[in-house]
C-alpha positions in Angstrom: -92.8 82.4 -6.3 -94.0 85.8 -7.7 -91.3 88.2 -6.1 -88.2 86.0 -7.7 -90.1 86.1 -11.2 -90.4 89.8 -11.1 -86.9 90.3 -9.9 -85.8 87.9 -12.7 -88.0 89.9 -15.3 -86.5 93.2 -14.0 -83.1 92.0 -14.9 -84.2 91.1 -18.5 -85.5 94.4 -18.9 -82.3 96.2 -17.7 -80.5 93.9 -19.8 -82.5 95.1 -22.6 -82.1 98.8 -22.0 -78.2 98.4 -21.8 -78.3 96.6 -25.0 -80.7 98.8 -26.8 -84.3 98.8 -26.7 -85.0 97.8 -30.5 -83.6 94.3 -29.3 -86.8 94.1 -27.1 -88.8 93.2 -30.4 -89.9 89.3 -29.9 -87.4 88.8 -27.3 -87.5 85.3 -26.2 -87.0 85.7 -22.6 -89.4 88.4 -22.1 -92.1 86.0 -24.1 -91.2 83.4 -21.9 -92.4 85.0 -18.6 -95.7 85.6 -20.0 -97.7 82.5 -19.4 -96.6 82.6 -15.8 -97.7 86.3 -15.5 -101.1 85.3 -17.2 -101.6 82.6 -14.5 -100.7 85.2 -11.6 -103.0 87.7 -13.2 -106.1 85.7 -12.5 -105.8 86.3 -8.6 -104.0 89.6 -8.8 -104.8 92.2 -11.4 -101.3 93.6 -11.1 -99.9 90.9 -12.6 -102.3 90.9 -15.3 -101.0 94.6 -16.0 -97.4 93.5 -16.0 -98.3 90.7 -18.5 -99.6 93.5 -20.8 -96.7 95.8 -20.6 -94.6 92.8 -21.3 -96.5 91.9 -24.6 -96.5 95.4 -25.5 -92.8 95.8 -25.2 -92.2 92.5 -27.3 -94.4 93.6 -29.9 -93.9 97.4 -30.1 -92.1 98.9 -33.2 -88.5 100.0 -32.7 -89.4 103.5 -32.5 -91.6 102.9 -29.3 -89.6 100.2 -27.9 -87.5 102.4 -25.6 -91.1 104.2 -23.9 -92.6 100.8 -23.7 -89.5 99.1 -21.6 -89.3 102.5 -19.6 -93.2 102.0 -18.7 -92.4 98.5 -17.8 -89.5 99.0 -15.9 -91.2 101.7 -13.7 -94.1 99.3 -13.1 -91.8 96.6 -12.1 -89.9 98.7 -9.8 -92.9 99.9 -7.9 -94.2 96.6 -7.4 -90.9 95.2 -6.0 -90.3 98.4 -3.7 -93.7 97.8 -2.2 -94.1 94.0 -2.2 -90.5 93.2 -1.6 -88.8 92.5 1.7 -85.3 93.7 3.1 -85.2 91.8 6.3 -82.1 89.5 6.4 -83.1 85.9 7.3 -82.4 84.5 10.8 -82.7 85.8 14.3 -81.4 89.1 15.3 -79.0 88.7 18.2 -76.5 91.0 20.0 -72.7 90.1 19.8 -72.5 91.4 23.4 -70.2 94.4 22.9 -70.4 96.8 26.0 -71.2 100.4 25.0 -67.9 101.7 25.5 -66.4 99.5 23.1 -67.9 101.0 20.1 -66.6 104.3 20.8 -62.9 104.8 19.2 -60.7 106.1 21.7 -58.9 108.4 19.3 -62.2 109.9 18.1 -64.3 108.9 15.3 -62.9 107.5 12.2 -64.4 108.0 8.9 -65.7 104.9 6.6 -63.4 106.2 3.9 -60.4 105.5 5.9 -61.7 102.2 7.4 -63.0 100.9 4.0 -59.8 99.7 2.8 -58.6 97.9 5.7 -62.1 96.0 6.1 -61.9 95.1 2.7 -58.5 93.6 2.9 -59.7 91.7 6.1 -62.6 90.0 4.3 -61.7 89.8 0.7 -58.7 87.8 -1.1 -55.9 88.7 -3.2 -52.4 89.8 -2.6 -51.2 93.0 -1.3 -53.6 92.8 1.7 -51.2 92.3 4.4 -49.4 95.5 4.1 -52.8 97.5 4.0 -53.9 95.7 7.1 -50.4 96.2 9.1 -50.5 99.8 7.9 -54.3 100.2 9.3 -53.1 98.7 12.7 -50.3 101.2 13.0 -52.9 104.0 12.3 -55.0 102.9 15.0 -57.7 101.6 12.8 -58.6 98.6 15.2 -59.7 101.0 17.6 -63.0 101.2 15.7 -65.9 98.6 16.6 -66.6 98.4 12.8 -63.4 96.6 12.4 -63.8 94.0 15.2 -66.1 91.4 13.2 -63.7 91.7 10.1 -60.5 91.1 12.5 -62.2 88.0 14.0 -63.3 86.5 10.5 -59.5 87.4 9.3 -58.5 84.4 11.6 -59.8 81.9 8.7 -57.8 83.9 6.1 -56.5 81.9 3.3 -53.4 83.8 3.5 -51.9 82.3 6.7 -49.5 85.3 7.4 -52.8 87.6 7.7 -54.5 84.8 10.0 -51.6 84.7 12.2 -51.1 88.6 12.4 -54.9 88.7 13.2 -54.5 86.1 15.8 -51.1 87.4 17.4 -51.4 91.0 17.1 -54.9 92.6 16.1 -57.1 90.4 18.4 -54.7 90.9 21.3 -54.8 94.7 20.6 -58.8 94.9 20.6 -59.1 93.0 23.6 -62.3 92.2 25.7 -64.5 93.8 23.1 -63.2 90.9 20.7 -64.4 88.2 23.1 -68.1 88.0 22.6 -67.4 87.8 18.8 -64.9 85.0 19.1 -67.5 83.3 21.3 -70.2 83.5 18.9 -67.9 82.2 15.8 -66.1 79.4 17.7 -66.8 75.8 17.0 -65.2 72.9 18.4 -65.7 70.9 15.3 -64.0 73.7 13.1 -61.2 74.1 11.4 -57.6 76.3 11.5 -59.8 79.5 12.1 -61.6 77.8 15.1 -58.2 76.7 16.4 -57.2 80.4 16.5 -60.4 81.3 17.9 -59.9 79.0 20.7 -56.5 80.4 21.2 -57.7 84.1 21.1 -60.3 83.2 23.7 -58.0 81.5 26.2 -55.4 84.5 26.1 -58.4 87.2 26.6 -60.7 85.5 29.0 -60.4 86.1 32.6 -62.5 83.5 33.6 -60.5 80.4 34.4 -63.3 78.2 34.4 -64.4 79.0 30.8 -61.0 78.5 29.5 -60.7 75.0 31.4 -63.9 74.0 29.9 -63.3 75.0 26.6 -59.8 73.4 26.6 -61.2 69.9 28.0 -64.0 69.8 25.6 -61.7 70.6 22.5 -59.0 67.9 23.8 -61.8 65.4 24.1 -64.1 65.9 20.9 -62.4 68.6 18.9 -61.2 68.3 15.2 -57.3 67.9 14.9 -56.3 71.6 14.2 -58.8 72.8 17.5 -57.3 69.7 19.5 -53.9 70.9 18.9 -54.6 74.4 19.7 -56.2 73.4 23.0 -53.0 71.4 24.0 -50.8 74.0 23.6 -53.3 76.4 25.4 -53.0 73.6 28.2 -49.3 74.6 28.9 -48.7 75.3 32.3 -52.4 74.6 33.6 -51.9 72.0 36.4 -55.5 70.8 35.9 -54.3 69.1 32.5 -50.8 67.9 33.5 -52.1 64.2 33.7 -53.9 64.6 30.5 -50.9 66.1 28.8 -48.8 63.2 30.3 -51.1 60.8 28.6 -51.2 62.5 25.2 -47.5 62.2 25.1 -48.0 58.7 24.2 -50.7 59.0 21.6 -50.4 57.5 18.2 -50.3 60.7 16.1 -46.8 62.5 16.3 -48.4 66.0 16.0 -50.5 65.1 19.1 -47.2 63.8 20.9 -45.1 66.9 20.0 -47.8 69.3 21.0 -48.0 67.4 24.5 -44.6 67.4 24.8 -44.3 71.2 24.3 -47.1 71.8 26.4 -45.3 69.7 29.2 -42.0 71.9 29.0 -44.1 74.5 30.9 -44.5 72.3 33.8 -41.7 72.4 36.8 -42.4 68.8 37.8 -40.6 65.6 37.9 -43.3 63.8 35.8 -43.3 66.4 33.0 -39.4 66.4 33.0 -39.1 62.7 33.0 -41.6 62.1 30.2 -39.5 64.8 28.1 -36.3 63.0 28.7 -38.0 59.7 27.9 -39.2 60.9 24.7 -35.7 62.4 23.8 -33.9 59.3 24.6 -36.3 57.0 22.7 -38.1 57.0 19.3 -39.5 60.8 19.6 -36.0 62.4 19.8 -36.7 64.9 16.7 -40.0 66.1 18.3 -38.6 66.4 21.9 -35.6 68.4 21.3 -37.3 71.9 21.2 -39.4 70.8 24.7 -36.2 69.7 26.2 -34.6 72.8 25.5 -37.5 75.0 27.0 -38.0 72.8 30.0 -36.4 74.5 33.0 -36.9 71.7 35.5 -33.5 71.3 37.2 -33.7 67.5 37.2 -34.0 67.4 33.4 -30.1 68.4 33.3 -29.2 66.2 35.3 -30.8 63.3 33.6 -29.6 64.5 30.2 -25.9 64.8 31.4 -26.0 61.4 33.0 -27.5 59.9 29.7 -25.2 61.8 27.6 -22.0 60.5 29.5 -23.1 56.9 29.5 -24.0 57.2 25.8 -20.4 58.8 24.9 -18.6 55.9 27.2 -20.5 53.4 25.0 -19.4 54.9 21.8 -15.8 55.3 23.3 -15.9 51.3 24.0 -16.8 50.5 20.5 -20.8 50.9 20.1 -21.2 52.0 16.6 -25.0 51.7 16.4 -26.5 54.7 14.6 -29.0 54.9 17.3 -26.4 55.3 19.9 -24.9 58.3 18.0 -28.6 59.5 17.2 -29.3 59.8 21.2 -25.9 61.6 21.7 -26.6 64.1 19.2 -30.1 64.7 20.7 -28.5 65.3 24.0 -26.0 67.6 22.6 -28.8 69.5 20.8 -31.1 69.6 23.7 -28.3 71.2 26.1 -27.4 73.8 23.7 -29.9 76.2 25.5 -27.7 75.6 28.9 -24.5 76.6 27.6 -24.1 78.9 30.6 -24.2 76.0 32.9 -20.7 74.6 34.1 -21.6 71.2 34.2 -22.8 71.6 30.5 -19.7 73.3 29.6 -17.6 70.4 31.1 -19.5 67.8 29.0 -19.3 69.6 25.8 -15.3 70.1 26.6 -15.0 66.4 27.2 -16.7 65.6 23.7 -14.5 68.0 21.8 -11.5 66.4 23.5 -12.5 62.7 23.1 -10.2 61.3 20.6 -12.8 58.8 19.4 -14.9 61.5 17.8 -13.3 62.1 14.2 -14.4 64.4 11.8 -15.7 62.1 9.4 -18.3 60.4 11.5 -19.2 63.2 14.2 -18.6 66.2 12.1 -22.2 67.9 12.8 -22.1 67.4 16.4 -18.7 68.8 16.7 -19.7 71.7 14.9 -22.7 72.3 16.8 -20.5 72.5 20.2 -17.9 74.7 18.3 -20.8 77.0 17.2 -22.5 76.8 20.8 -18.8 77.9 22.4 -18.3 80.7 19.8 -21.8 82.2 20.2 -21.5 82.2 24.1 -19.1 85.4 23.9 -17.7 83.9 27.0 -13.8 84.5 27.0 -12.9 81.4 28.6 -14.8 79.2 26.1 -13.4 81.2 23.4 -9.7 80.8 24.4 -10.4 77.2 24.7 -11.6 76.7 21.1 -8.7 78.7 20.0 -6.5 76.2 21.7 -8.1 73.4 20.1 -6.9 74.8 16.4 -4.5 72.0 16.1 -6.3 69.2 17.9 -9.9 69.2 16.1 -9.5 70.1 12.5 -13.5 70.3 12.3 -13.6 73.0 14.5 -10.7 75.1 13.3 -13.1 77.7 11.8 -14.5 78.3 15.2 -11.3 78.4 16.7 -10.0 81.4 14.4 -13.3 83.2 14.7 -12.8 82.8 18.4 -9.2 84.2 18.1 -10.6 87.3 16.2 -12.7 87.9 19.3 -10.7 87.8 22.2 -6.9 88.3 20.9 -5.0 91.4 19.4 -5.0 91.4 15.8 -1.0 90.7 16.0 -1.6 87.6 18.2 -4.0 86.3 15.5 -1.8 86.8 12.7 1.1 85.2 14.3 -0.8 82.1 15.4 -2.7 81.6 12.2 -1.1 82.9 9.3 1.0 79.4 8.9 -2.0 77.7 7.9 -1.8 79.5 4.6 1.0 77.5 3.7 -1.1 74.6 2.8 -4.3 75.8 1.0 -5.6 72.4 0.1 -5.4 71.2 3.5 -8.7 71.7 5.7 -7.4 74.0 8.0 -5.9 76.0 5.0 -9.5 76.0 3.4 -11.2 76.9 6.6 -9.2 79.8 7.0 -9.6 81.1 3.8 -13.3 81.0 3.9 -13.4 82.7 7.4 -11.1 85.5 6.2 -13.3 85.8 3.2 -16.4 86.0 5.4 -15.3 88.2 7.9 -12.4 90.3 6.2 -13.0 93.8 4.8 -14.6 94.0 1.5 -15.1 97.9 0.3 -16.9 96.8 -3.0 -19.4 94.6 -1.0 -20.3 98.0 0.7 -21.2 99.5 -2.7 -23.2 96.6 -3.4 -25.3 96.8 -0.2 -25.6 100.4 -0.3 -24.3 100.5 3.4 -20.9 100.9 4.9 -19.2 97.6 5.7 -18.1 97.5 9.3 -14.3 97.8 9.9 -12.4 95.2 12.0 -9.2 95.3 13.5 -6.6 93.2 11.1 -3.0 93.0 11.3 -1.3 95.0 8.2 0.6 91.8 7.0 -2.3 89.7 6.3 -2.3 91.6 2.9 1.1 90.8 1.7 0.9 87.2 3.2 -2.6 86.4 1.2 -0.7 87.8 -1.9 2.0 85.4 -1.6 -0.4 82.5 -1.1 -2.1 83.4 -4.3 -5.1 84.8 -2.7 -5.4 87.9 -5.0 -8.8 89.3 -4.2 -8.5 88.5 -0.5 -5.1 90.5 -0.7 -6.7 93.3 -2.3 -9.2 93.4 0.3 -6.9 93.5 3.1 -4.7 96.1 1.5 -5.0 99.2 3.3 -1.7 100.4 4.5 0.8 102.4 2.0 3.3 99.8 0.7 5.4 100.1 -2.7 6.0 96.4 -2.5 2.3 95.7 -2.4 1.4 98.3 -5.2 4.1 96.7 -7.4 2.6 93.1 -7.1 -0.8 94.4 -7.8 0.3 96.5 -10.9 1.9 93.2 -12.1 -1.3 91.3 -11.6 -3.4 94.0 -13.5 -1.3 93.7 -16.7 -2.7 90.0 -17.1 -6.4 91.0 -17.9 -6.4 94.8 -18.0 -9.6 94.6 -20.6 -12.0 92.7 -18.4 -14.2 94.5 -16.0 -14.4 91.6 -13.7 -14.1 91.5 -9.9 -10.6 90.6 -9.9 -9.6 93.9 -12.0 -12.0 95.9 -9.7 -10.6 94.7 -6.5 -6.8 95.6 -7.8 -7.9 99.2 -8.8 -9.7 99.7 -5.5 -6.9 98.5 -3.8 -4.4 100.7 -5.6 -6.6 103.7 -4.9 -6.6 102.8 -1.0 -2.8 102.4 -1.2 -2.6 105.9 -2.7 -1.2 104.9 -6.2 -1.4 108.0 -8.3 -2.4 106.1 -11.5 -5.3 104.1 -10.2 -8.0 106.4 -12.2 -5.9 105.8 -15.5 -6.1 102.3 -14.9 -9.9 102.3 -14.3 -10.5 104.4 -17.4 -8.2 102.1 -19.5 -10.4 99.1 -18.1 -13.5 100.9 -18.9 -12.6 101.8 -22.3 -11.4 98.0 -23.2 -14.6 96.6 -21.7 -17.4 95.5 -23.9 -19.8 97.8 -25.4 -23.0 95.5 -25.3 -23.6 96.2 -21.5 -27.2 96.7 -20.4 -26.2 97.9 -17.2 -23.1 99.3 -15.3 -22.7 97.1 -12.1 -23.0 98.9 -8.8 -19.2 98.2 -7.8 -18.0 99.9 -11.0 -20.5 102.9 -10.5 -18.8 103.2 -7.1 -15.3 103.4 -8.5 -16.5 105.9 -11.3 -17.8 108.2 -8.5 -14.2 108.2 -7.0 -12.7 109.5 -10.3 -11.6 113.2 -10.5 -13.5 115.5 -12.7 -10.8 115.5 -15.2 -12.1 112.2 -16.2 -15.5 113.4 -17.4 -14.6 113.6 -21.1 -13.3 110.3 -21.4 -16.2 108.9 -19.7 -18.5 110.6 -22.2 -16.5 109.5 -25.2 -16.6 105.7 -23.4 -20.4 106.0 -23.1 -20.9 106.9 -27.0 -19.6 103.3 -27.5 -22.7 101.7 -25.7 -25.3 100.3 -28.0 -27.9 100.6 -25.0 -29.6 103.9 -24.5 -30.4 103.1 -21.1 -26.6 102.2 -20.0 -25.7 105.8 -21.7 -28.3 107.3 -19.5 -27.0 105.5 -16.5 -23.5 106.8 -17.2 -24.8 110.3 -17.7 -26.4 110.3 -14.2 -22.9 109.2 -12.8 -21.3 111.9 -14.7 -23.8 114.4 -13.2 -23.0 113.0 -9.5 -19.1 113.5 -10.6 -19.4 116.9 -11.4 -21.7 117.9 -8.7 -19.4 116.4 -6.2 -16.6 118.4 -7.9 -18.0 121.6 -7.7 -19.1 120.9 -4.1 -15.2 120.3 -3.2 -14.2 123.5 -5.0 -16.6 125.6 -3.1 -15.6 124.1 0.2 -12.0 124.8 -0.7 
């Protein structure tokens, strides 16, 4: 009781020294300690002396208060250092690290370098993940002083740090982390203990220990620990029967974890349970397990159920549950697109006339995406040939044609759909051309070169005739007097607006070799608003292509800006332009 009182008194003395010793006179907190000190002084003379010093400090005049406080502080420090204890409460136990685990393989690491990493692992706040990642890359986790903080990070409130520790740091530490993980693991804990269990199971070479931990966690663990244990039971034959039972649990998260774990078993029982869930009420949580399961019988079961369900729909079954079952089967089989029997099943669904876009759009798009993504030429050609059969997959038909047909043939087969832009196929064609077509201005915006795909030169004129001006500009890469004349006519409509339309026209004229493109750009710049606070990236790209003779007009244009920052930005562009011109002259 006496030591805490002296510590509190010492804090009060420090407070008065910092605030000013003159405030010690009649300080209520000092005087409040006197009665207790007098009582202790009856049995220990040293406390009587402390009481006398407190009374003297409280009664001292201002000019003597500093000396009295210093005397009291010295006395308190002497008592605390001789009577106090620095021992940590609790039993001292070894964490079980082998001796070679405390020797960093790359030589000693100074604590100055370790401290930021340890602090990031044990504190809170933003920006810590990057510090931890950098420390990992620099090999800081070879030092045993990071082992405990790394294990503690499994419970970090920031999930990305906890996940990084569990998936990257602890496996890299390896066996030395096991004793720490075991000491801190609790079957009745939370998400941190769930991660500790996962790490122990991955690192431990003792199968009996792993099986025991998993069994206990499944039986009596808290929800997160139980789910972690179920995940670690994947592929362990000792737990197959348990997982089959858990797949029928009341809680959906337990059923989902059990189905995922069962997908690692190559057995009839596991495959049948997954199929049962997929075709029942648990389809939404059984799709991924069905995709992961490699049991041959599962594919046969799904194909059989898929054909029966498809026949029921073709016969007039309009129940939403029936369509939902077919959707789940189609999605589960996407991972097996390389199997001929799955391909034939998908082809049958695409060719089935009952599956109209209105009700089956998502399913048909899913199959189209699977075929297109397979990069299989036979499937790509099959999709291409469906362009007039299935409107909903037309976009995938065009994309497939781009992959497997020559540019001239693609144009000959698909340009006709631009005749009616209001038609679904016309809209999909324009959307695909916009997504995959050349776009030089986008390259400036991204700061990278846009990949070049081979396109037929006729697309530019065809898109211009269809009224798709910006797309026509993007495809205009071959010299053409007719195209240049068309673009010049379009430019006259809104030459004063620095909008994307104008920029695409000027950029296209530059690529077509039109000699007056620079004058058009300068004219558009001079007629643009003077209130801009920033010069757009694509405008910057065009300015950098101007000849050096444009510099005086650019500077004159810059003087109209109301924003100082915009003028400075233009000066930087002019500086780059002049340097490029000098470099070209030197090369010449």
